[in-house]
Each structure stands twice: as structure tokens, then as C-alpha cells.
N, C-alpha and C positions, 0 to 999 in steps of 0.2 A: 236584606235577608237572603234573597236569591244570590246576590253577589258573594255573600259570605260562604254560602253553601258551595257555590261554584269554586271559590278559592280553596275551600277545605277539600273538596273532591280532587282538585288539581294537585293540591299538595300531597294528598294521600296516594293519588295515582302516580305522582312523581317519585315518591319515596319507594313505592313498591316496584316500579318498573324502570328505575334509573339504571341505564346500561353500565356494566362493569362493576357494579356494586354488589357485594356478597352480604348475605344475612349475618347478623352479629354473632350468632352462635358458631357459624362456620369460621368467622374471623378469629374468634377466641380459640377455637380448636387449632387453627393454623399457628397462632401465637404460641400456644402450649407446645406444639410439635417443634417449633423453632427453639424454645427454651429447653425442652427435653427431647433431643433427637433419639433415634432408634439406638438402644443400648447394646444390642447384640453385636454389631460391628465393632463398637468401642471395646467391649469385653474381649473380643477376639484379638483386637490390636494390642490391648494391655497384656494379654496372655503371651502373645508373641514377644513383646518387649521384655516382660519379666523373665521369660525363658532365655532370651538372649543375654540379659543382664546376669543371670545365674551362671550361665556357661562361661561368660567372660571372667567372672570372679573365680570360677573353678580353674580356668586356664592360667590366670595371673597367679593365684595362690599355689599352683603346682610348678609352673615353669620358672618363676622368679627365684624361689628358694632353691630349686634344683640346680639352676645355673650358678647360684652362689656356692652351693655345696660342691659342684664340679670344679669351680675355681679354687676353693679352699683345698680340695684334694690335690689339685695340680700344684698349688703354691707350697703346701707343707710336705707333699709326698716326694719321694726320691724318683729320679728319672727311671723309666722302664715300662711305659705302657699305661693305658688308661683304665685297666681292670674293668672291662665292660660289664661283667657279671655283677660286680660290686656297685657299679653306677646304676644298673637296672634296679637293683635292690633299693637304692636311694630314691630312684624315680618313682617306684611303686609306693614308697613311703609318702612322698610329697603329693602323689596323686590322691592318696587318701586324705591327707591334711587339707588339700585343696577342696576336695569334695565336702568335708565337714565345714570348712569355711563358707563355701557357697550355700550349703544347707542352712546355716545360721542366717546368712544374709537374705536368702529367699524367704525365710520365715520372720524377717525383721527382728532377729535376735542379735543386735549389734553388740550388746554387752558380752554375750557369750563368745562372739567372734573375737572381740578385743582380748578377753581373758585367755582364750585359746592361744592367741599369738604371743601374749606375754609369757605363757607357760612354754611355748615352743622356743621363744628367744632365750629364756633362762636355761632350758635343757640343752640348747645348741651351744650356749656359752660354756656349759660344763663339758660338752663333748670336744671343745677346742683346747682344753687344758693340756692333754697329752700331746697333741700335735705341736702346740706352742713350746712346751718344755723340751720336746725332742730337738727343736732348733737350738735351744740353749745348752744342750748337753751333747750335741754332735751324734745323736742317735738317729739312724736312718729308718724312716717308715715309708713304705710304698703307698700308692693310692688306695690299695685294698685295705691297708691298715687304717688309713685316715678315714675312709668311708665307714669302717667298722666303729671307730671312735665317735664319729658324728651321728651315726644312725642309731646306735644302741639306746641312748636315753629316750629318743623319740619313738622308737619301736616299743620300748617298755610302756610308754604313755599311750600310744595308739592302740596297743593290744588290750590294755585295760579299758580304754574307751570303747573299743568294739565289744568287749565283754559286757560292759555296762548297758549298751544299747540293745543287747539281746536278753537282758535279765529283767524281771519284773521290778517295780519301783523300789521296794525296800532292800533288794539285793544290790542296787546300784551304789548305795552307801558303802557296802562291803567292798565293792570293786574300787571305789575311791580310796578307801583305807589301804587296800592292798597296793594300789598304785603309789600312794604316798610312801608306804614302807619300802617298796622297791626303789623309789627315787632316793629315799634316805640312804639306803645301802649304797646306791651309785654315788651320791654326794660324798659319803664317807670315803669311798675309794678314791674319788678325785681329790678330796682334801688330803688324803694320805700321800698322793703324788706330790701335792704342793709342799706339805710338811717335809717329806723326804728330800725334795729338791733343796729346800732352804737349809736343811741339815747337812746334806752330802753334795749338793750341786750335781746330782745325778738323777737319772730316771730309774724307777723301780725295775729291777731285773732279777734274773734267776739267782744271782749272787745274794741278793737281799733275802729272798724267800728261803734259800738253802740255809743261810745263817739263822733265820728265824726258826726253821725246822730243827736246828741243832741247839736251840737255846731254850732253857727252862724259864719259868715265870719269874724267878728271882733275878736271873741275869737280865731279863727284859726290863724289869723294874730298875735295875742298876743303870741300864743304858738310858732309860727315860730320865732318871735323875740327873745323869751327866749331860744329856743333850737337849731335853725338852722341858721348858718351865711349866709348872702346873697351871699357871695362869693361861698359857697358850693352849693347853689341853682343854681347860674349861671354856675358853672362848670358842674353840673349834667345835666342841660338843654342842654348845648352845647354838652356834650358827647352823649346824647340821639339823638340829631339831626344829629350829625356826624355819629353815627352808623347807623342811618336810611339811610343816603346818601350812606354809604359804601355798605349796603345791596342792594340798588337800583343799584349802579354802578357795583358791582360784579355779579349781576344776569343777566346782559345784554347778556352774552353768553348762559346761560341756557334757557332763555326765547325765543330764536330763534329756530324755528323748521327748520331742515336742508332740508327736502324733503316733498313734498306733500304726502298725505295719501289717501287711498281709502275711499269710503263712509262707507264701513263696519268698517274699522279701526277707522274712525272719531266717529261713534256711540259707538264703544267700549270704546274710550277715554272719551266720554261724560258720559257713565255709570260709568267709573272709577272716574271721577270728582265728581259725585253725591255721590258715596261711600266714597270718601275722605272727603266730607263735613260732612257726618254722623260721620265718625271716628274722624274728627277734633272736632266736637261737644262733642263726648264722652271724648276725651282727655282733652278738656277745663273743662268739668264737673268734671274731676278727679283731677284738680289742687286744691291746698289749698285755693287760693283766691276765687275760685268759691264756694267751700264748705263753707267757712267762710261767703261769701256774702249770700248764701242761708240760713244759720243759722241766720244771722243778719236780713234778710228780714222777716223770720218767727217770730222772736222776736218782731220786730217793728210792724208786722201785728197784733200780739196779743195785743200790746199797742193800736194800732188803733182800733181794735175790742172793746177793753175795753172802749175807749173814746166814741165810738158810743153807746155802751150799757149804759154808764153813761148819755149820752144825752137822750137816749130813755127812761130811767127810772127816769128822773127828776120828772115826775108826777106819778111815780109808788109808791104805798103805800102798806104797810103790811095790808092785808085784814082781818086777824083773829082778831076779836074785843077783845078777851081775851089777846092776845099778845100786842095789842095796849094799852090796859088798864094798863098792867104791865109795859110797857115801859114808859108810862106817869106818872107812880107811882114813877119813879126815883126821888130822892130828888132834890130840887132846888139848884142852884149854878152857879157861874160865873167861868168858866174855861178858861185858856189861854194855848195854846200850841205853843211854839216857836221852829222853825226848823232852826238850824244853817247850815252853808255850809263850807265844806272842813276844819273843825277845828279838829285837833288832840289834845287830852289831854296831849300829850307828850310835848307840848309847852305852857302849862298852869301852872302858878305858884301855883295855888290852888291844883294841882295834883303833885307838887314836882319839877317843872321846875325851874331852878336857877334864871332866869330873872323874874322881877315883872311884868308879862304881864296881871295879873288878879287882880288888886287892889280891885275892887268891889266884885268879886266872892270869893276871898280869905277871905274877911271880912264876906261875907254872909255865908260862910261855917261854921262859928262858931256860927251863929244864930240858935237857936234850931228849928226854923220853916223851915229851909232848910235842906234837906238831899242830900248829894253828894254821888254818887256811883262811886267807883274807878276802876271797871272792866267791863265797858260797851263797847260793840263791835257793829260795824255796820254789817249788813248782806251782804254787798257788798261794792265795792269801787267807785260806780258811782251813781249819784243822782236818776235817774229814777228807776233803779233796786232796790234801797233802799226804796224809798218812795212809790212805788206801793205796797210794802209789809208792810212797817211801818204804812201806813194809811188805809190799808184794811185788811180783814179777812185772805187773803192769806199770808202764811209765809213758812219758810224752813221746818217746822215740820208737815205740812199737805199737802194733795194732791189736794187742791182746785184750780180750774182754776181761773185765774185772772178775766175772764169775769163774773164769778158767785160770786165774792167777794164784799160784802157791804163795804163801807168806813165809817170812823168815822163821816164824815159829814152826810151821809145817816142816820146813827143810831141816831145821835143827833137830826136831824130834825124829825125823827119818834117819838122821845121821847118828842117832843115839845120844843126843845131848839132853840133859835134864833142864827143863825150862821153867822159869819163874817170872811172874808179872806182878809188879808193885805199882799201884796207881793211885793218884789223888784226883783223878778225873771221873766223870760220870760213866756208868756202865749200862743201866737200864732206864726205861721210861719212854715217854713219847718223843724225846730227843735222842733216843738210843742211836748209836752209830756203829758202823762196821768195826771201829777200833775196839769196842768192847767185845765183839765177836772174835776178833783176832786174839785178844788177850785171853779170852775164855777157852782157848785151845791149849793153854799152858798146864804143866803138871802141878805147879803151885801158883796160887793166885791170892793176892792181898789187895782188896778194893777198900781203900781207906774211907772214901766218900760213901757213907752208908745212907745218905739222905736222898739218893737218886730216886726219881719217880714221884717226888713231892715237891713242895715249894723250897727249893734248895738255896741256901746261902753258903757257898763253899768258903768257909773261913778256917779250914784245917791247913795250917801252914805246912809247907813242903818238908820241913824238918821231921814231920811225923813219919815220913817214909824211911828215914835212915835206919832206925832200929830193926826194921824188917830184913835188912841185909844180914843181920846177925842170925837170922833163921835159916840162912843158906849154909849148907855144909861145905866148908872150905876144903875138906878132904876129897870131895868129889871133883876131879879135875876135868870133867866133861860137862860144862854147864853154860847156859845162856840166861842172863838176868836182864829183864827190860824194866826200866823205871820211867814212869810217865808223870811229869811234874804239872802243877797248876801254873807255875812260873809267874809271868807278869800279865796274866789275863785281867781285863777290867772287872771290877773296880780295883785300881792299883792299891788303894789304901787298905784293902782287905787281904792283900797278898804278903804283907810283912808285919811282924810284931813291932811293938813300940820301941824295942831295943835297937831297931835298925832305922829309926827315923833320923835322918841326917840333913836332908834338905827340905825346906830352906834353912840355912844356918842362922839367918836373922829372922826369928819367929815374929818379931814385931813389925816386919815389913809388910806393907799392903801389896798383895800380889794379884796379877790378872788371872783369869781362869786358865789361860794358856800356861802361865808360869806355875800355877798350882799343879796342873796335869803333868808338866815336865818334871817337877820336883817329886811328885808322888811316884811317877814311873821310875825315876832314878833310884828312889828308895827301894822299890821292888826289885830292881836289877841288882842293887847292892846285896839284898837278902838272898836273891837267887845265887849270887856268887858264893855266899857263905854255905848255902845248901850244897852247891857243887863241891866245895871244899870238904864238907862233911861226908858226902858220898865217896869222894876219891880217897879220903882217909880210910874208910872201911874197905873200899875196893882194893886198895893197894896193900894195906897193912893187916887186914883180916882175911880177905878172900885171896889175896895175892894174885889178882886178876892178870891175865896175859895181855889183855887189851880192853880199853874203855873208849867208846865213841860217844861224843856229845854233839847234838845239833838241836836247833829249834824248828818247830813245825813251820812257822812263818814269822815275819817281823811285825812291826807296829809303827803306825804314823802317830806321833805324839803331838797333838795340837790342842786347841781349845775344845774341839770335839774329836777325841782320839779314836783310833780303831784300825781295822785292816779290811775295810769294805772294798771288795774288788771293783765296785763302781766308781770309787775314788782313787783308783790305782796310782800309787807312787812307788818308786823302786825301794824306798826305805821299808815298805811292807814285805819285801822279799829278800832284804839283806839279813842274812842269818849268821849266827856263830856256828862254826864247825871245827872240831878238833879231835885228835886221837891220841890216846896214851898207849904206849907199848912198853912192856916190861923188858928188862935187859935180856932175859932168857928168850923172849919172843924175837928180839932183834938179832940174837945170835942164830936162832933156828930158822928164821924167815927173813934173811937179809934183803932179798929181792923186793918184797913188799915194803919193807922199811925204807929202802932206798927210793922207791917210787913216791912214797909219802913226802920225803924231803924234797924231791925234785919238783913236786907238783903243788907245793904249799902256796904258790902265787897264781895257780891256774884256776879259772872259773869252774864251777861245779853246781849242778842242780840236785836237790835232795831226793827227787824221785828215782835216782839211780843208787840210792843208799842200799836197797835190797841186794843188788849184785855186788856192791862194794863191801858190804858187811859179810856176805857169804864168802867173798874172796879172802877177807881177813881171817875168817874161821877155817878156811881151807875146804869149804863144802862146794865143790865145783863139778861133781860128777853128773848132775842133772839139774834142770830148771835154773840154769846159770848162764849169763851172757857176758863174756869177758870184755866185749866192746862197751858195756855199761858199767864196768868195774873201774872206778877212778884210779885204783892202784895196780891195774893190770897193764902189761906192755901193749896189749891189744886194744886198750881204750882209744876210741876214735872221735871224741867230741872236742870241739874248741870253741872259742868265743864267737865264731861265725855261725855255728850250728846250734848252740845251746839256747834253750827257750824257757819261758815261764808262762804262767797263766794258761796252762794246758795247751801250749803251743801258739798262743795268740800274740805273744810279745817276745821279741828277740832280746836277749840280755845285752847284746852289743849296743842296744839303744841307751844303755845306762852309761852315757858318755862321762859322767862325773867320776865313775869308778873304773870304767874300762875304755876310756878315751885315749887321746894321744899322750896323756901324762901317766898312764898306767905303769910303765916300766920305771919311771923316776919315783913314783909313789911307792911302788913295791920295794925298790932298792932302799928308800928311806925307812920303810917299816922294818925291813930285815936288819938294816944297820942299827936301828933303835933297839931291837931285841939283843943284838950282839953287844952293844954298848952297855945295856943294863945288866947283861950277864957278867961282863967284866967288872962292872961297878959293884955287883953284889958279892963278889969274891968266891961264890960257889954256884955251880951250875944247877945241881939237883935241889929240888924243893926240900926245905928243912921242916919236917912235920912237927918238930918240937916247938916251932913258932906258931903252929896253928892251934889256937886256944878255943875250945867250945864256949859258946855264949849261952848262959842260962836264960831261957825264955820264960817270961812270967805268964804266958797264956796257959789256960787250963789244959792239962794233958788229956789227950784223946784216949778213949777206951780201946784196948787192943781188939783187932778184928780177926776173925777166924780165916784159916786157909780154905778157900773155896775151889781149889784146883782139882784137876782130874785125878791126881794121886790120892785124893780123899774119898773118891767114889767107892761105894761099897761093892 
């Protein structure tokens, strides 16, 4: 009993006083402290790691794409500097993109970050379309241009994103919709670049926009029918709408702000939004489409200013009595100026084309009273640009402003000539041109095309113009008559009646699109020749004109996708017919001018000098006349080394096929051919008894009223 107690007491005493042994509750506490260490240092460490992780992503998402953008600007851009201001703009863009990326990663929004960069990649790919196409079309863009193309879609997106983050929840959807619509517009522009390239192998330029500004809806539809399949349009529209929806759908993560922000932060974001709007505007201004639009607007504005000046100076007269007296001393005469449309001499038999497309003109060429010139060029490939120079003092070789240039009509009226304008071309409407303004200065005006200003389909054949020559008084021997044809303007099949369908001769033959276009164009040329024969019949046998001049505004390239687009320049677009008829009386009274015509029939000439040349023919030389630009003046000082086209951007000496080393031999052969045909015909002068009018089955057009100044009350 005692032993047991003693043992128990020892055991108890040992358990209590065992050296180094801690109580159980203290041991448990220590174990728990080991399992759950002090969280405060860990939290601080995690915060530092998270902050560093966030900053690294910001740096990566900023510097990597900026470096790629800098490389792309250098790769696609022309030499000439790094355009630091543009690169800073791009850097600020990616600084924001990097921040948004880091923000999403910090808040563990990996899906939002992924969709953000999918959107960025897509928009970036769109921005590369113009730089890539510029390399395929030999168009030089500098680094500033490239940065504008690359940053524009991204700034559109980031501006909308910034707006969404400062708006309350329900308004963010509206910001997303606006963003999607802006991107749809941008995608449409980029797709237009692609489509235009596939059609023309060119980049959109001022030439295209000017042509568009001068074209009505019906002509646009005709162009689309010829060049663009409806299936392609449908696919393009569907793709644009689909891509817009994808942008809207993918942006749903990016446009949601995760947490509320302080008032100070909100105002900072508002300021950033305003800055982004400014940078977005700068980026848009640096794109090619914006630059081309600005140039187009400036050019059209100059046309508009000219029209206003023409209107303003209708009653303006030269005040110097001596000059007036000299102008009125010009000899009497009846002069006719005929302006063709889209006719290249490369499709005219009289100039060597294999098909007999010009039976009248081929016969007229051997008449000694007609002089055909075989190296005439237009100064541009589009009507307005040509005729604003051909009919006024302004040309490629002087620095005169269009607004200060007198027209042929102005000078003829100052010299006391009665003026008449007969036209089958447009006069008014959103595609109104200075040509209508020049014609509107005439004493008598007959505008056959009365559909102008609406959806016009110009199917009034040019023969409708001929009867209006009978309205001109042949007894008035001091007159100028201008006739403006529709000629061979596309669509070619609308320019001639069925009676002049000649090609293809084998109607059962399966033809390619190119062959169809070629045949249809030749049919229009054949009909145009008949129109010219009809005009000359009235001019010589009714008006007894002293001189008639005929030229085309520009030529045409006849291919599967025909036209005269300056972006697809080919010399056939500026190869034009040019000839002059002079009466026996004119030749007797003005032998010097007639001799110069004969001597220069094989010399090159550009039609922007027609103003001075025609005034020279009329003898109106006292004022606003430059003899160095008069093709038939002894003082004419241009030759193949100085003559230009395309507003001075292309030298015609580069047309080696026509003006190369074989020119002299080809000219001699052409001249000899005319002489041989003259001898073979047995008679030099054109026999009008052989010119038979063709009855055209088309419905006759109602007669139009004289809208000239002579009718003003």
C-alpha cells in the first residue's frame, strides 16, 4: 500500500517537474502557430509580388506591341525619318492597352484579357491593309502615314472603351454599340480598299474620289454591273456585318468596369477620354483615305469657286476700249467645236485600227480640207480635269489659277461672236461640274439631257443633237457653236442604237467578257463616226462653217474592266483623235494658219492648249491669248521633250510605242497610206451624196427649250 503510494507520488512528481517538458496546452499552441504562422508578413509579401506581377504585365503589353508597330512602320514606310510625334502617339496608345491588360490580369479576368487582345489583333490586321496594298501598287507612304493606319482602329476602340468606363452600367452597352458601328464603318472602308485593288490593281486615290464626285447614281450602278458581281457585294456586306457583330460580342468583357472608382479617378479617366478623342482625330487625319478626301475636297472646292466666278462675271466685260476694239477686229467666221467623250484613237480605223470603225472619218482624212493629227494627247484621263483646262486659259504649262482663267466662251462673246452650246451631257446636280458653268455663259443653250439631278440613265443617242444645228442662223457670220457629245462613255451598249450593232459579226460565238467589251466599244465608235458625219453635213452644207475642230476629252482603256481611271494609267487613256476642217475660203484668207496645220500634222500636242489654239483659228488674239500655246502659231514652243499629261506628272515622251525610235517611219507610213487612198478614191473631196442618213428606230426625244442668256427677259 505504502509502496504504491510512493510510486504514484513519484510518478506524479516526475510528470510535473520533468525538466524541458512543457504543458500540453502550450505544446498545442506552438503546433498551431507552426501550422498558421503570422499572416501579416505573408499578406505584405503577396501584395508586393502582386504589384510586381501587375507592373510586369503592363510593361510587356506596352513595349512588345509598340516595338512591333515601330518595326512595321519602318518596314512599310518610305525612307525619311522616324516621325517621332507619330511614334509617341502610338506609344501612348499601347501604354493604355497595356494598362487595361494589366488591370484585367490583376483582377484575375483572364477571359477579358484574352478577348481584349483578340480584338486588338483583329483591328491591327485591318490597319495593315493599306500599308500592304501600298507595296503592291508602288504607292509611297511615310512612317507617319503607316502609324496613322495602324493606330486609327485601335484609337477608335480605346476611346469607346474609356468612355464606357466613365459611364454608368446601362450606358456602357450604348458605348459598345457605338464602338461596333464605328468599327463597321472602318471595316467597310478597308474592304473598299481591297475591292478597289482587285478591280483596278491600284490604291484608292484622289482620282477615284473625283470620278465618284462627277458620277451620278445610274452611272455608278452601270460601273458596278460591269465590274463587280452582285454575289461579291453580298459576301462583302455579310462579312462587314458579321465582323461588326463579333466586335460587339467580344468587347462585352472589356466594357465592364470591375470596381467602383473614386471621384478623383473618374475625373482622371474623363481627361484621358478627351485626350484619346484628340489622338483618335490625329490618327484618322493621318490615314490615306482622310488625306485623299482632303485633296479631293480642295479640288472640288476650286471647281465650285470657278463656277461661282463664272456666274459672277457673266456681265463682266473687258473695260479697256483699245482691247475691246482689237478683239472685235477679229475676222468674221462661223466656227464649230465638237467635244467627244471617252474616245481613244487606238480604236479608230482612220488611225490604223484594223476594224472599219470610222468610215466617214477615214474618207474625210483624204479630203484636203481636213487635217488629222496622229499624236494628240489629253492632259488628263477624266472629263472635268481635261475640259477645265482645254476650254480655259489654264493649262499644264502655266501657273494660272483656274478662278482667274477666261474661257473660250468668254473671249468669243467679248469679240462679238454669238455663242451656242448644244450638249448631251449633265448640267446640274450633285455631280455638277464647271463644264456646265462654262456652257451656261452662252447666248443660246440646248441641254438635251433633262434628267440631270435625278437617277439618270443617259440613253439619248448623240444624233439627237444634230437637229439643233438647224436652229443656228447661217446668215450670222460671226458665231461659235460648241457641241458636247456623250460619245463612248460607259456603258458602251447604251451609246448606240441597234442599227449600229456590227460586232461581233458571229453572234453565235461564245465571247469572253473582254471580247464583249471590245465589240461593244467598237460599235459605239462606229456610231460616233456616223454622228460626226451628220454634224459635218450640217456644219458644211447648212452653216457653211469656216472651220470645225473635233477632239475627245480623253481616251479609254478597253479591257474586261474598261475605263479611264488615272490610278490604272495607260497611254491609251490619253490617246485622242484630233482633227480640223477648214473651208476653201478660210484657207485662202488665212494661208499661214492652214500651212502650219499641214506642217504639224505629225507633231505631238496636248489638248489643254486647245483654248489658245482655237482662239488662234478664230483670230481672237488681242488679249488673254498665248501664242506659245497655240499649236498653229509660229511662236508655238512645245515639242516631244516638254509636252506632258496627267497634270504634268507624266511626260509623253515616255510613250515609246507612239513616240519612240520608230515614230518617223510610222508617220511616213501613215501619211503615205492617206495619199494612196486619196489616189485610189479618184476624188479628193468628200462626196456628200454618198453620205446616207440612217433611220434610227429609237423613240424620238421631245424638243428642249433654249435656256441661253439670249432668252433672259
